[in-house]
C-alpha positions as CSV (number, residue, x, y, z in Angstrom):
1,M,-98.8,199.8,101.5
2,L,-96.9,196.5,101.3
3,Q,-95.8,197.0,104.9
4,R,-99.4,197.9,105.9
5,D,-100.4,194.5,104.3
6,G,-97.9,192.6,106.5
7,L,-94.9,192.3,104.2
8,R,-91.3,193.4,104.9
9,A,-90.6,195.9,102.1
10,E,-87.4,197.6,101.1
11,V,-86.8,200.2,98.4
12,V,-84.0,199.1,96.1
13,G,-84.7,201.3,93.1
14,G,-82.2,203.7,91.7
15,R,-79.1,203.4,89.6
16,G,-78.4,199.8,88.9
17,D,-81.6,198.5,90.3
18,Q,-82.0,195.9,87.5
19,A,-85.7,196.9,86.9
20,V,-86.8,196.4,90.5
21,D,-87.8,199.3,92.7
22,V,-89.1,197.5,95.8
23,L,-88.5,194.0,97.2
24,A,-91.1,192.7,99.6
25,V,-90.9,189.4,101.7
26,D,-94.0,187.7,103.0
27,A,-94.4,185.6,106.2
28,A,-93.4,182.4,104.3
29,G,-90.1,184.1,103.1
30,R,-91.3,184.5,99.4
31,I,-89.9,187.5,97.6
32,L,-92.1,189.8,95.5
33,A,-90.2,192.1,93.1
34,V,-92.1,195.3,92.3
35,Q,-91.4,197.8,89.5
36,C,-93.2,201.2,89.9
37,K,-93.9,203.3,86.8
38,H,-95.1,206.9,87.1
39,T,-96.7,208.1,83.8
40,S,-98.1,211.3,82.6
41,R,-101.9,211.4,82.5
42,G,-103.2,209.2,79.7
43,R,-100.0,207.4,79.1
44,R,-99.6,203.6,79.1
45,V,-96.8,201.3,80.3
46,G,-95.6,199.0,77.5
47,S,-94.3,195.5,77.3
48,E,-90.6,196.5,77.5
49,V,-91.0,197.2,81.2
50,L,-92.4,193.7,81.7
51,Y,-89.6,192.1,79.7
52,R,-87.0,193.8,82.0
53,I,-88.6,192.7,85.3
54,N,-89.2,189.2,84.0
55,G,-85.6,188.9,83.1
56,T,-84.1,190.2,86.3
57,A,-86.6,189.6,89.3
58,G,-85.8,186.0,89.8
59,A,-82.2,186.0,88.5
60,A,-81.0,189.1,90.4
61,Y,-83.2,189.0,93.5
62,G,-84.5,185.5,93.9
63,A,-88.1,186.7,93.5
64,A,-90.8,184.1,93.4
65,Q,-93.3,186.7,91.9
66,S,-93.0,190.0,90.1
67,M,-95.4,192.9,89.8
68,V,-95.6,196.2,87.9
69,V,-97.5,199.1,89.5
70,T,-98.5,202.3,87.6
71,N,-100.6,205.3,88.1
72,G,-101.6,205.0,84.5
73,S,-102.6,201.9,82.5
74,F,-101.0,199.1,80.4
75,T,-101.0,198.7,76.7
76,R,-103.0,195.7,75.4
77,D,-99.8,193.9,74.5
78,A,-98.3,194.5,78.0
79,A,-101.4,193.2,79.7
80,A,-101.4,190.1,77.5
81,W,-97.7,189.5,77.9
82,G,-97.9,189.9,81.7
83,K,-100.8,187.5,82.0
84,R,-99.0,184.9,79.8
85,H,-95.8,185.2,81.9
86,G,-97.4,185.5,85.4
87,I,-96.4,189.1,86.0
88,L,-98.9,190.8,88.2
89,L,-100.2,194.2,87.0
90,A,-101.7,197.0,89.1
91,D,-103.0,199.9,87.0
92,R,-104.4,203.2,88.3
93,Q,-107.8,201.6,89.3
94,A,-106.1,198.8,91.2
95,L,-103.7,201.3,92.8
96,L,-106.6,203.4,94.0
97,A,-108.4,200.4,95.5
98,W,-105.1,199.4,97.2
99,A,-104.4,202.9,98.5
100,Q,-107.7,204.6,99.1
101,D,-110.0,201.6,99.9
102,A,-107.2,199.9,101.9
103,D,-107.8,196.6,100.0
104,H,-105.1,194.0,100.8
105,I,-102.6,193.4,98.0
106,C,-104.0,189.9,97.5
107,Q,-107.4,191.5,96.8
108,V,-105.9,193.9,94.3
109,V,-103.9,191.4,92.2
110,A,-103.9,187.6,92.0
111,L,-101.3,187.0,94.8
112,T,-101.7,183.7,96.6
113,P,-101.6,184.3,100.4
114,P,-99.6,184.5,102.7
115,Y,-98.4,187.5,100.7
């Protein structure tokens, strides 16, 4: 979907990925680091996921922005922490809008174009 939205995207997830699953680069050369979390129905992603990507996205990958995407939801603490630290969050509802409604990533989360 990142590629559909005009970004160059590369899967980097796996062993030693340093809390980043996908790196995407926009037309201006800015890097977006994305962590994807699949949850069981009704489960929530906690703050520890955000702590990890916040600590590694810029340092390890030179990312200007980081985002966590889940098919579930986020705990209240995770949502508050992400907002405070500028980490973009896409929960199940946002993911559906992005995938099914073909909304652009900038419509789904508060990314500043040209992302």
